[in-house]
TIBA-168455 format. One record per atom (N, C-alpha, C, O): atom name; residue in one letter; z, x, y. Coordinates in steps of 0.05 Angstrom, whole numbers. Layout:
# TIBA-168455
REC atom rest     pz     px     py
REC   CA    A      Z      X      Y
...
This chain:
# TIBA-168455
REC atom rest     pz     px     py
REC    N    M   4630   1107   -107
REC   CA    M   4655   1114    -87
REC    C    M   4664   1138    -91
REC    O    M   4677   1150    -73
REC    N    N   4660   1150   -119
REC   CA    N   4664   1170   -124
REC    C    N   4656   1191   -117
REC    O    N   4670   1212   -114
REC    N    G   4633   1188   -111
REC   CA    G   4614   1206    -92
REC    C    G   4623   1222    -68
REC    O    G   4626   1246    -63
REC    N    E   4627   1189    -52
REC   CA    E   4639   1197    -30
REC    C    E   4660   1213    -35
REC    O    E   4659   1237    -37
REC    N    N   4677   1200    -36
REC   CA    N   4708   1219    -42
REC    C    N   4697   1255    -47
REC    O    N   4699   1273    -30
REC    N    G   4689   1257    -69
REC   CA    G   4681   1279    -70
REC    C    G   4669   1294    -51
REC    O    G   4676   1318    -48
REC    N    A   4647   1283    -34
REC   CA    A   4638   1295     -7
REC    C    A   4659   1306     13
REC    O    A   4662   1329     22
REC    N    F   4678   1281     20
REC   CA    F   4696   1285     33
REC    C    F   4722   1309     22
REC    O    F   4741   1320     34
REC    N    K   4717   1310      8
REC   CA    K   4743   1333    -11
REC    C    K   4727   1357     -5
REC    O    K   4738   1377      3
REC    N    R   4701   1357     -8
REC   CA    R   4692   1383    -10
REC    C    R   4689   1401     14
REC    O    R   4691   1425     18
REC    N    R   4679   1369     37
REC   CA    R   4685   1381     70
REC    C    R   4705   1392     75
REC    O    R   4706   1415     84
REC    N    L   4732   1372     66
REC   CA    L   4763   1379     76
REC    C    L   4773   1419     61
REC    O    L   4787   1437     71
REC    N    E   4761   1420     38
REC   CA    E   4766   1447     26
REC    C    E   4753   1469     45
REC    O    E   4764   1490     52
REC    N    R   4718   1461     54
REC   CA    R   4708   1478     77
REC    C    R   4709   1479    103
REC    O    R   4696   1489    121
REC    N    A   4733   1459    101
REC   CA    A   4741   1460    149
REC    C    A   4767   1481    137
REC    O    A   4776   1498    153
REC    N    M   4778   1482    113
REC   CA    M   4799   1492    106
REC    C    M   4792   1530    112
REC    O    M   4797   1547    128
REC    N    E   4776   1527     84
REC   CA    E   4767   1553     83
REC    C    E   4757   1571    115
REC    O    E   4756   1596    116
REC    N    L   4752   1556    137
REC   CA    L   4740   1562    153
REC    C    L   4759   1570    167
REC    O    L   4759   1593    175
REC    N    R   4780   1551    173
REC   CA    R   4802   1557    186
REC    C    R   4821   1584    182
REC    O    R   4837   1595    197
REC    N    N   4812   1590    148
REC   CA    N   4834   1607    144
REC    C    N   4818   1636    149
REC    O    N   4829   1658    153
REC    N    V   4788   1631    148
REC   CA    V   4772   1661    156
REC    C    V   4776   1661    179
REC    O    V   4772   1683    189
REC    N    R   4787   1637    203
REC   CA    R   4783   1654    235
REC    C    R   4815   1661    240
REC    O    R   4825   1672    259
REC    N    A   4831   1650    214
REC   CA    A   4857   1668    227
REC    C    A   4857   1695    217
REC    O    A   4878   1707    222
REC    N    T   4837   1711    201
REC   CA    T   4834   1727    183
REC    C    T   4823   1741    214
REC    O    T   4828   1765    214
REC    N    G   4813   1734    232
REC   CA    G   4800   1751    266
REC    C    G   4774   1764    257
REC    O    G   4766   1784    270
REC    N    M   4758   1752    232
REC   CA    M   4730   1758    233
REC    C    M   4708   1745    258
REC    O    M   4711   1724    270
REC    N    T   4689   1761    259
REC   CA    T   4674   1756    278
REC    C    T   4656   1740    271
REC    O    T   4648   1741    248
REC    N    A   4645   1718    292
REC   CA    A   4624   1695    285
REC    C    A   4606   1697    271
REC    O    A   4599   1676    260
REC    N    G   4591   1724    263
REC   CA    G   4570   1738    251
REC    C    G   4583   1740    226
REC    O    G   4572   1726    208
REC    N    E   4603   1753    220
REC   CA    E   4612   1748    188
REC    C    E   4620   1718    178
REC    O    E   4614   1710    156
REC    N    E   4632   1706    194
REC   CA    E   4634   1681    186
REC    C    E   4609   1666    174
REC    O    E   4608   1655    152
REC    N    A   4586   1669    194
REC   CA    A   4557   1660    189
REC    C    A   4553   1672    164
REC    O    A   4546   1655    147
REC    N    E   4554   1701    153
REC   CA    E   4546   1716    127
REC    C    E   4566   1695    113
REC    O    E   4557   1672    115
REC    N    L   4593   1697    100
REC   CA    L   4606   1686     89
REC    C    L   4597   1664     80
REC    O    L   4594   1659     56
REC    N    E   4590   1643    103
REC   CA    E   4586   1602     92
REC    C    E   4562   1611     87
REC    O    E   4556   1592     72
REC    N    A   4535   1631     86
REC   CA    A   4507   1637     73
REC    C    A   4512   1638     42
REC    O    A   4503   1628     21
REC    N    A   4534   1658     48
REC   CA    A   4548   1671     19
REC    C    A   4557   1655     -4
REC    O    A   4555   1661    -27
REC    N    D   4569   1630      9
REC   CA    D   4580   1611     -2
REC    C    D   4554   1585    -13
REC    O    D   4551   1578    -36
REC    N    D   4537   1575     14
REC   CA    D   4520   1561     -2
REC    C    D   4496   1570    -19
REC    O    D   4480   1556    -31
REC    N    E   4498   1593    -16
REC   CA    E   4483   1603    -49
REC    C    E   4487   1603    -63
REC    O    E   4474   1596    -82
REC    N    E   4520   1612    -60
REC   CA    E   4535   1602    -88
REC    C    E   4532   1577   -107
REC    O    E   4528   1573   -131
REC    N    R   4538   1561    -81
REC   CA    R   4537   1529    -97
REC    C    R   4508   1520   -105
REC    O    R   4504   1504   -123
REC    N    R   4487   1532    -89
REC   CA    R   4452   1521    -95
REC    C    R   4462   1536   -131
REC    O    R   4465   1522   -151
REC    N    K   4464   1562   -130
REC   CA    K   4458   1567   -155
REC    C    K   4478   1550   -184
REC    O    K   4473   1551   -208
REC    N    R   4498   1538   -173
REC   CA    R   4522   1532   -184
REC    C    R   4503   1511   -189
REC    O    R   4494   1512   -212
REC    N    K   4495   1494   -177
REC   CA    K   4481   1469   -177
REC    C    K   4452   1469   -197
REC    O    K   4440   1450   -208
REC    N    K   4445   1493   -198
REC   CA    K   4422   1500   -211
REC    C    K   4427   1504   -234
REC    O    K   4409   1504   -251
REC    N    V   4456   1511   -241
REC   CA    V   4466   1516   -270
REC    C    V   4475   1486   -283
REC    O    V   4471   1479   -306
REC    N    D   4486   1473   -263
REC   CA    D   4494   1444   -271
REC    C    D   4469   1431   -283
REC    O    D   4472   1417   -304
REC    N    D   4446   1434   -272
REC   CA    D   4422   1423   -263
REC    C    D   4406   1426   -298
REC    O    D   4394   1409   -312
REC    N    A   4413   1453   -304
REC   CA    A   4403   1461   -325
REC    C    A   4412   1451   -352
REC    O    A   4401   1445   -373
REC    N    A   4436   1450   -342
REC   CA    A   4461   1446   -376
REC    C    A   4449   1410   -378
REC    O    A   4442   1399   -399
REC    N    R   4449   1403   -358
REC   CA    R   4448   1365   -365
REC    C    R   4424   1364   -375
REC    O    R   4423   1348   -393
REC    N    V   4398   1379   -369
REC   CA    V   4377   1382   -382
REC    C    V   4378   1384   -416
REC    O    V   4368   1368   -432
REC    N    E   4392   1407   -421
REC   CA    E   4391   1417   -439
REC    C    E   4415   1392   -459
REC    O    E   4408   1387   -482
REC    N    Y   4434   1384   -451
REC   CA    Y   4444   1368   -454
REC    C    Y   4426   1338   -465
REC    O    Y   4424   1326   -487
REC    N    L   4414   1332   -437
REC   CA    L   4388   1315   -454
REC    C    L   4372   1321   -477
REC    O    L   4368   1307   -497
REC    N    I   4366   1341   -472
REC   CA    I   4342   1347   -503
REC    C    I   4359   1346   -527
REC    O    I   4353   1333   -547
REC    N    R   4382   1361   -525
REC   CA    R   4394   1362   -552
REC    C    R   4401   1329   -559
REC    O    R   4398   1322   -583
REC    N    D   4408   1311   -541
REC   CA    D   4409   1282   -545
REC    C    D   4393   1271   -558
REC    O    D   4393   1261   -580
REC    N    A   4373   1276   -540
REC   CA    A   4344   1258   -545
REC    C    A   4332   1267   -569
REC    O    A   4316   1252   -580
REC    N    M   4340   1300   -586
REC   CA    M   4336   1304   -618
REC    C    M   4351   1294   -638
REC    O    M   4341   1289   -660
REC    N    A   4385   1290   -631
REC   CA    A   4397   1276   -638
REC    C    A   4390   1250   -649
REC    O    A   4393   1242   -673
REC    N    Q   4382   1240   -632
REC   CA    Q   4368   1207   -634
REC    C    Q   4352   1204   -646
REC    O    Q   4349   1180   -651
REC    N    G   4328   1227   -660
REC   CA    G   4300   1230   -669
REC    C    G   4285   1214   -647
REC    O    G   4276   1192   -656
REC    N    K   4282   1218   -629
REC   CA    K   4266   1212   -598
REC    C    K   4243   1229   -608
REC    O    K   4223   1219   -619
REC    N    F   4245   1251   -606
REC   CA    F   4218   1270   -616
REC    C    F   4205   1273   -646
REC    O    F   4188   1290   -652
REC    N    D   4214   1255   -665
REC   CA    D   4209   1249   -694
REC    C    D   4181   1232   -696
REC    O    D   4182   1210   -686
REC    N    N   4162   1239   -705
REC   CA    N   4135   1229   -713
REC    C    N   4126   1226   -681
REC    O    N   4122   1204   -671
REC    N    L   4122   1250   -667
REC   CA    L   4105   1255   -644
REC    C    L   4080   1255   -654
REC    O    L   4076   1265   -676
REC    N    K   4057   1239   -637
REC   CA    K   4033   1233   -642
REC    C    K   4022   1255   -654
REC    O    K   4012   1254   -677
REC    N    Y   4025   1280   -637
REC   CA    Y   4010   1304   -647
REC    C    Y   4020   1330   -650
REC    O    Y   4013   1352   -640
REC    N    A   4047   1322   -675
REC   CA    A   4062   1332   -685
REC    C    A   4053   1357   -704
REC    O    A   4048   1349   -726
REC    N    G   4049   1382   -701
REC   CA    G   4043   1395   -713
REC    C    G   4016   1394   -707
REC    O    G   4008   1403   -728
REC    N    K   3996   1390   -695
REC   CA    K   3969   1393   -689
REC    C    K   3962   1402   -662
REC    O    K   3975   1403   -642
REC    N    P   3945   1406   -666
REC   CA    P   3933   1426   -634
REC    C    P   3929   1392   -611
REC    O    P   3920   1370   -617
REC    N    I   3943   1402   -581
REC   CA    I   3936   1384   -571
REC    C    I   3900   1384   -559
REC    O    I   3890   1405   -552
REC    N    P   3888   1360   -558
REC   CA    P   3872   1360   -551
REC    C    P   3858   1368   -534
REC    O    P   3866   1356   -514
REC    N    G   3832   1387   -526
REC   CA    G   3827   1393   -498
REC    C    G   3836   1424   -494
REC    O    G   3822   1442   -484
REC    N    L   3867   1426   -507
REC   CA    L   3883   1453   -496
REC    C    L   3864   1476   -501
REC    O    L   3852   1475   -522
REC    N    G   3856   1498   -485
REC   CA    G   3838   1523   -488
REC    C    G   3819   1512   -470
REC    O    G   3822   1522   -448
REC    N    E   3798   1492   -471
REC   CA    E   3782   1489   -462
REC    C    E   3777   1497   -437
REC    O    E   3794   1512   -427
REC    N    R   3755   1491   -422
REC   CA    R   3738   1506   -398
REC    C    R   3753   1477   -383
REC    O    R   3750   1455   -392
REC    N    Y   3768   1482   -359
REC   CA    Y   3777   1472   -341
REC    C    Y   3760   1456   -331
REC    O    Y   3741   1467   -320
REC    N    D   3760   1422   -332
REC   CA    D   3739   1407   -318
REC    C    D   3758   1393   -302
REC    O    D   3781   1390   -308
REC    N    P   3745   1382   -278
REC   CA    P   3768   1379   -251
REC    C    P   3762   1350   -253
REC    O    P   3769   1334   -236
REC    N    D   3746   1343   -278
REC   CA    D   3745   1313   -276
REC    C    D   3755   1300   -299
REC    O    D   3744   1280   -308
REC    N    W   3772   1311   -306
REC   CA    W   3780   1306   -337
REC    C    W   3791   1276   -337
REC    O    W   3787   1258   -353
REC    N    W   3807   1277   -314
REC   CA    W   3824   1250   -310
REC    C    W   3800   1222   -305
REC    O    W   3804   1198   -312
REC    N    V   3782   1231   -295
REC   CA    V   3763   1208   -302
REC    C    V   3752   1199   -323
REC    O    V   3750   1176   -332
REC    N    K   3742   1227   -334
REC   CA    K   3729   1219   -356
REC    C    K   3749   1211   -386
REC    O    K   3738   1199   -405
REC    N    G   3781   1219   -388
REC   CA    G   3801   1207   -401
REC    C    G   3800   1176   -393
REC    O    G   3796   1159   -410
REC    N    L   3803   1173   -376
REC   CA    L   3801   1144   -367
REC    C    L   3785   1117   -369
REC    O    L   3790   1093   -368
REC    N    I   3757   1138   -373
REC   CA    I   3736   1115   -376
REC    C    I   3737   1110   -407
REC    O    I   3739   1087   -416
REC    N    Q   3735   1138   -426
REC   CA    Q   3740   1142   -444
REC    C    Q   3760   1118   -464
REC    O    Q   3751   1103   -481
REC    N    R   3790   1119   -453
REC   CA    R   3818   1102   -460
REC    C    R   3799   1071   -454
REC    O    R   3789   1055   -470
REC    N    E   3799   1071   -430
REC   CA    E   3798   1040   -424
REC    C    E   3770   1030   -433
REC    O    E   3769   1006   -436
REC    N    H   3748   1045   -439
REC   CA    H   3721   1033   -455
REC    C    H   3706   1018   -421
REC    O    H   3694    997   -418
REC    N    L   3712   1038   -402
REC   CA    L   3699   1026   -386
REC    C    L   3671   1033   -380
REC    O    L   3663   1056   -384
REC    N    S   3653   1012   -367
REC   CA    S   3619   1019   -362
REC    C    S   3620   1011   -334
REC    O    S   3635    994   -324
REC    N    G   3596   1030   -322
REC   CA    G   3588   1016   -298
REC    C    G   3605   1027   -278
REC    O    G   3592   1031   -257
REC    N    L   3636   1036   -276
REC   CA    L   3654   1046   -266
REC    C    L   3665   1080   -263
REC    O    L   3671   1096   -282
REC    N    G   3666   1087   -231
REC   CA    G   3673   1120   -231
REC    C    G   3661   1130   -212
REC    O    G   3656   1115   -193
REC    N    P   3654   1158   -211
REC   CA    P   3642   1170   -190
REC    C    P   3613   1172   -199
REC    O    P   3610   1180   -222
REC    N    K   3595   1167   -188
REC   CA    K   3560   1168   -193
REC    C    K   3553   1201   -207
REC    O    K   3531   1206   -217
REC    N    A   3578   1223   -205
REC   CA    A   3578   1244   -216
REC    C    A   3570   1242   -245
REC    O    A   3549   1250   -255
REC    N    I   3598   1224   -263
REC   CA    I   3612   1220   -284
REC    C    I   3583   1202   -292
REC    O    I   3567   1216   -304
REC    N    L   3577   1179   -288
REC   CA    L   3563   1158   -292
REC    C    L   3544   1169   -296
REC    O    L   3535   1167   -318
REC    N    L   3526   1189   -274
REC   CA    L   3497   1204   -287
REC    C    L   3499   1215   -307
REC    O    L   3488   1203   -325
REC    N    R   3512   1239   -315
REC   CA    R   3526   1253   -334
REC    C    R   3525   1242   -366
REC    O    R   3514   1249   -387
REC    N    T   3544   1216   -358
REC   CA    T   3544   1197   -386
REC    C    T   3516   1184   -392
REC    O    T   3508   1182   -415
REC    N    E   3501   1174   -371
REC   CA    E   3478   1166   -372
REC    C    E   3455   1185   -385
REC    O    E   3437   1176   -400
REC    N    D   3460   1214   -377
REC   CA    D   3444   1230   -384
REC    C    D   3442   1243   -411
REC    O    D   3422   1254   -420
REC    N    A   3470   1239   -425
REC   CA    A   3478   1244   -456
REC    C    A   3467   1225   -467
REC    O    A   3452   1230   -486
REC    N    E   3471   1195   -457
REC   CA    E   3456   1175   -478
REC    C    E   3420   1173   -468
REC    O    E   3409   1151   -470
REC    N    L   3411   1189   -462
REC   CA    L   3384   1181   -450
REC    C    L   3366   1179   -467
REC    O    L   3350   1161   -464
REC    N    D   3363   1195   -487
REC   CA    D   3350   1204   -510
REC    C    D   3349   1176   -525
REC    O    D   3329   1163   -531
REC    N    A   3379   1169   -532
REC   CA    A   3379   1133   -550
REC    C    A   3370   1119   -542
REC    O    A   3358   1103   -555
REC    N    K   3372   1114   -505
REC   CA    K   3357   1086   -504
REC    C    K   3322   1098   -492
REC    O    K   3307   1079   -490
REC    N    L   3312   1119   -486
REC   CA    L   3283   1122   -494
REC    C    L   3274   1119   -517
REC    O    L   3250   1115   -516
REC    N    D   3286   1121   -549
REC   CA    D   3285   1115   -569
REC    C    D   3285   1089   -584
REC    O    D   3277   1084   -607
REC    N    A   3295   1074   -564
REC   CA    A   3292   1036   -573
REC    C    A   3264   1036   -553
REC    O    A   3246   1024   -565
REC    N    L   3260   1041   -539
REC   CA    L   3228   1032   -516
REC    C    L   3212   1029   -541
REC    O    L   3220   1033   -564
REC    N    Y   3189   1021   -531
REC   CA    Y   3162   1012   -550
REC    C    Y   3142   1022   -538
REC    O    Y   3125   1030   -554
REC    N    S   3135   1026   -509
REC   CA    S   3101   1042   -503
REC    C    S   3115   1072   -478
REC    O    S   3135   1078   -464
REC    N    E   3097   1079   -483
REC   CA    E   3100   1107   -461
REC    C    E   3098   1098   -432
REC    O    E   3099   1117   -415
REC    N    K   3095   1069   -421
REC   CA    K   3102   1058   -403
REC    C    K   3132   1056   -393
REC    O    K   3142   1066   -373
REC    N    Q   3140   1042   -413
REC   CA    Q   3173   1041   -403
REC    C    Q   3190   1057   -409
REC    O    Q   3214   1053   -404
REC    N    V   3175   1090   -426
REC   CA    V   3194   1108   -426
REC    C    V   3184   1121   -393
REC    O    V   3203   1130   -382
REC    N    R   3164   1123   -380
REC   CA    R   3157   1137   -359
REC    C    R   3173   1120   -334
REC    O    R   3183   1129   -314
REC    N    D   3173   1091   -343
REC   CA    D   3187   1083   -312
REC    C    D   3218   1087   -319
REC    O    D   3232   1085   -299
REC    N    L   3231   1091   -341
REC   CA    L   3262   1092   -349
REC    C    L   3264   1119   -333
REC    O    L   3280   1122   -314
REC    N    V   3245   1139   -343
REC   CA    V   3262   1170   -327
REC    C    V   3248   1166   -301
REC    O    V   3265   1172   -284
REC    N    E   3227   1161   -292
REC   CA    E   3229   1158   -259
REC    C    E   3245   1142   -256
REC    O    E   3258   1154   -239
REC    N    D   3257   1119   -259
REC   CA    D   3282   1109   -248
REC    C    D   3315   1124   -246
REC    O    D   3332   1125   -228
REC    N    F   3314   1134   -271
REC   CA    F   3333   1151   -283
REC    C    F   3331   1183   -259
REC    O    F   3351   1190   -246
REC    N    N   3314   1191   -257
REC   CA    N   3302   1214   -236
REC    C    N   3314   1209   -204
REC    O    N   3325   1226   -190
REC    N    A   3308   1181   -197
REC   CA    A   3309   1172   -173
REC    C    A   3340   1173   -164
REC    O    A   3351   1183   -144
REC    N    R   3349   1160   -181
REC   CA    R   3386   1155   -181
REC    C    R   3396   1188   -186
REC    O    R   3418   1193   -176
REC    N    V   3388   1200   -193
REC   CA    V   3398   1225   -196
REC    C    V   3400   1237   -162
REC    O    V   3420   1244   -149
REC    N    I   3367   1238   -150
REC   CA    I   3357   1244   -132
REC    C    I   3382   1233   -109
REC    O    I   3395   1247    -95
REC    N    D   3384   1202   -111
REC   CA    D   3399   1195    -87
REC    C    D   3424   1199    -89
REC    O    D   3434   1198    -66
REC    N    A   3446   1207   -116
REC   CA    A   3462   1210   -114
REC    C    A   3474   1243    -98
REC    O    A   3495   1248    -86
REC    N    R   3448   1262   -106
REC   CA    R   3450   1289    -91
REC    C    R   3455   1284    -63
REC    O    R   3472   1299    -53
REC    N    R   3445   1266    -50
REC   CA    R   3444   1260    -13
REC    C    R   3466   1251     -8
REC    O    R   3474   1256     15
REC    N    Q   3485   1235    -29
REC   CA    Q   3503   1225    -11
REC    C    Q   3524   1241    -10
REC    O    Q   3531   1255    -29
REC    N    L   3537   1239     13
REC   CA    L   3560   1261     14
REC    C    L   3585   1241     17
REC    O    L   3597   1241     39
REC    N    Q   3593   1225     -4
REC   CA    Q   3621   1210     -7
REC    C    Q   3636   1227    -21
REC    O    Q   3652   1217    -37
REC    N    G   3635   1250    -21
REC   CA    G   3665   1265    -40
REC    C    G   3663   1259    -63
REC    O    G   3647   1244    -74
REC    N    G   3686   1272    -74
REC   CA    G   3680   1270    -98
REC    C    G   3663   1286   -130
REC    O    G   3642   1297   -122
REC    N    P   3665   1288   -146
REC   CA    P   3657   1307   -161
REC    C    P   3624   1313   -154
REC    O    P   3610   1294   -147
REC    N    P   3614   1343   -156
REC   CA    P   3590   1349   -147
REC    C    P   3569   1338   -180
REC    O    P   3572   1338   -204
REC    N    V   3544   1328   -156
REC   CA    V   3525   1326   -183
REC    C    V   3502   1339   -191
REC    O    V   3480   1346   -183
REC    N    I   3521   1341   -219
REC   CA    I   3500   1373   -235
REC    C    I   3485   1363   -250
REC    O    I   3470   1379   -261
REC    N    T   3480   1341   -255
REC   CA    T   3459   1326   -273
REC    C    T   3437   1327   -263
REC    O    T   3432   1317   -241
REC    N    K   3413   1346   -284
REC   CA    K   3394   1347   -274
REC    C    K   3369   1325   -281
REC    O    K   3371   1309   -300
REC    N    T   3344   1326   -262
REC   CA    T   3325   1309   -272
REC    C    T   3308   1315   -298
REC    O    T   3302   1337   -309
REC    N    R   3304   1300   -302
REC   CA    R   3279   1296   -330
REC    C    R   3250   1300   -318
REC    O    R   3241   1285   -300
REC    N    D   3236   1322   -331
REC   CA    D   3210   1324   -332
REC    C    D   3192   1300   -346
REC    O    D   3188   1302   -370
REC    N    I   3181   1277   -332
REC   CA    I   3171   1253   -349
REC    C    I   3146   1265   -367
REC    O    I   3141   1249   -386
REC    N    G   3130   1287   -366
REC   CA    G   3111   1297   -385
REC    C    G   3124   1302   -412
REC    O    G   3115   1295   -434
REC    N    V   3147   1319   -407
REC   CA    V   3158   1334   -437
REC    C    V   3177   1314   -447
REC    O    V   3185   1317   -471
REC    N    E   3188   1293   -431
REC   CA    E   3204   1275   -444
REC    C    E   3186   1258   -461
REC    O    E   3195   1250   -482
REC    N    L   3162   1250   -455
REC   CA    L   3136   1227   -467
REC    C    L   3141   1247   -484
REC    O    L   3159   1241   -499
REC    N    E   3130   1270   -487
REC   CA    E   3129   1285   -513
REC    C    E   3150   1280   -535
REC    O    E   3152   1267   -556
REC    N    R   3164   1295   -522
REC   CA    R   3192   1289   -540
REC    C    R   3198   1255   -553
REC    O    R   3209   1250   -574
REC    N    W   3186   1238   -534
REC   CA    W   3193   1214   -556
REC    C    W   3167   1210   -566
REC    O    W   3168   1189   -578
REC    N    R   3148   1217   -568
REC   CA    R   3121   1218   -580
REC    C    R   3133   1230   -613
REC    O    R   3131   1219   -635
REC    N    E   3146   1255   -606
REC   CA    E   3159   1270   -626
REC    C    E   3176   1257   -652
REC    O    E   3175   1257   -677
REC    N    R   3193   1246   -631
REC   CA    R   3216   1231   -650
REC    C    R   3208   1210   -653
REC    O    R   3222   1202   -671
REC    N    R   3192   1189   -646
REC   CA    R   3182   1172   -658
REC    C    R   3164   1176   -679
REC    O    R   3165   1160   -698
REC    N    A   3144   1197   -680
REC   CA    A   3129   1210   -701
REC    C    A   3146   1208   -729
REC    O    A   3142   1196   -750
REC    N    A   3165   1225   -716
REC   CA    A   3189   1236   -739
REC    C    A   3202   1203   -757
REC    O    A   3200   1196   -781
REC    N    A   3212   1192   -736
REC   CA    A   3219   1169   -744
REC    C    A   3204   1147   -761
REC    O    A   3215   1129   -773
REC    N    A   3178   1154   -760
REC   CA    A   3159   1135   -769
REC    C    A   3149   1141   -803
REC    O    A   3144   1127   -823
REC    N    E   3151   1172   -794
REC   CA    E   3151   1187   -828
REC    C    E   3179   1179   -842
REC    O    E   3178   1173   -865
REC    N    A   3200   1180   -832
REC   CA    A   3222   1174   -845
REC    C    A   3221   1144   -862
REC    O    A   3221   1140   -886
REC    N    T   3222   1129   -845
REC   CA    T   3222   1093   -852
REC    C    T   3201   1094   -876
REC    O    T   3208   1085   -898
REC    N    A   3168   1109   -872
REC   CA    A   3144   1111   -893
REC    C    A   3159   1123   -921
REC    O    A   3158   1114   -944
REC    N    A   3174   1145   -911
REC   CA    A   3184   1157   -939
REC    C    A   3207   1142   -955
REC    O    A   3209   1148   -979
REC    N    Q   3228   1122   -944
REC   CA    Q   3239   1106   -948
REC    C    Q   3227   1088   -960
REC    O    Q   3238   1078   -980
REC    N    E   3213   1082   -955
REC   CA    E   3195   1049   -969
REC    C    E   3179   1061   -998
REC    O    E   3187   1053  -1020
REC    N    A   3162   1076   -994
REC   CA    A   3158   1087  -1014
REC    C    A   3165   1090  -1032
REC    O    A   3155   1086  -1054
REC    N    V   3191   1100  -1026
REC   CA    V   3216   1115  -1057
REC    C    V   3227   1081  -1062
REC    O    V   3240   1079  -1082
REC    N    N   3225   1061  -1049
REC   CA    N   3234   1031  -1046
REC    C    N   3215   1015  -1062
REC    O    N   3222    999  -1078
REC    N    Q   3187   1021  -1055
REC   CA    Q   3168   1012  -1088
REC    C    Q   3172   1024  -1103
REC    O    Q   3181   1009  -1120
REC    N    E   3173   1050  -1113
REC   CA    E   3171   1060  -1129
REC    C    E   3200   1054  -1148
REC    O    E   3199   1057  -1172
REC    N    L   3217   1049  -1139
REC   CA    L   3242   1040  -1157
REC    C    L   3238   1006  -1163
REC    O    L   3249    995  -1183
REC    N    A   3224    995  -1146
REC   CA    A   3215    963  -1150
REC    C    A   3205    960  -1173
REC    O    A   3211    943  -1190
REC    N    G   3178    987  -1175
REC   CA    G   3153    983  -1194
REC    C    G   3169    992  -1222
REC    O    G   3153    993  -1241
REC    N    K   3195    998  -1231
REC   CA    K   3203   1008  -1251
REC    C    K   3226    980  -1262
REC    O    K   3245    976  -1247
REC    N    R   3222    968  -1280
REC   CA    R   3226    950  -1290
REC    C    R   3250    951  -1306
REC    O    R   3243    967  -1323
REC    N    P   3272    946  -1311
REC   CA    P   3296    960  -1324
REC    C    P   3294    949  -1348
REC    O    P   3289    926  -1353
REC    N    W   3302    977  -1372
REC   CA    W   3303    976  -1401
REC    C    W   3297    950  -1412
REC    O    W   3278    945  -1426
REC    N    W   3317    932  -1404
REC   CA    W   3321    906  -1426
REC    C    W   3292    885  -1416
REC    O    W   3284    866  -1429
REC    N    R   3283    896  -1395
REC   CA    R   3256    873  -1390
REC    C    R   3238    882  -1410
REC    O    R   3225    867  -1425
REC    N    R   3238    911  -1409
REC   CA    R   3212    926  -1419
REC    C    R   3209    923  -1460
REC    O    R   3190    922  -1475
REC    N    I   3236    922  -1464
REC   CA    I   3242    914  -1486
REC    C    I   3239    882  -1489
REC    O    I   3226    875  -1508
REC    N    W   3246    867  -1477
REC   CA    W   3234    841  -1481
REC    C    W   3210    827  -1482
REC    O    W   3204    807  -1495
REC    N    S   3188    851  -1455
REC   CA    S   3163    846  -1452
REC    C    S   3151    847  -1480
REC    O    S   3134    834  -1492
REC    N    G   3169    873  -1489
REC   CA    G   3145    885  -1511
REC    C    G   3151    874  -1542
REC    O    G   3136    883  -1560
REC    N    S   3167    860  -1547
REC   CA    S   3177    842  -1566
REC    C    S   3163    813  -1565
REC    O    S   3163    796  -1583
REC    N    G   3148    810  -1537
REC   CA    G   3131    787  -1546
REC    C    G   3108    794  -1551
REC    O    G   3091    778  -1558
């Protein structure tokens, strides 16, 4: 109600100003210029009022301690300064909500590509490795052909021969590490505690 009264009062004041202007004998062009200047002045006043209100709200929030103990207070904001990624919001959503199997194919393929070596290392035969890489490559090619919008598919296909060779190397390295650990375990198991050696020597 107060807002309506204020608007009516402003209209009344404006009408009185125009009547006074006409009484001075101004032309229509001069009246238009004066009205435009008044409008500009009102816009400037409104901006100042808005800025003052925002500043008041910020100061009030600070006084109430609403800015205390913020999550990244005194720390760099994650991702700030990195190269712009147009898919940042999708990746963030998938990471925050722990989603799997959802989202644009381009994003899903990038995630799968990053985890592919670990999946291959869990396999037991070269045929399984070959089948998995062939399936991955087929889905990458299929995603490139589809024109459904969304982020572009930049994931590369994998060379099956190269992936088989890398899988063999990783598998051999893992077997060597396991054998070395077993040797250490057996050596430690072969050493009897000092009290057992003393006990057996006294007998």
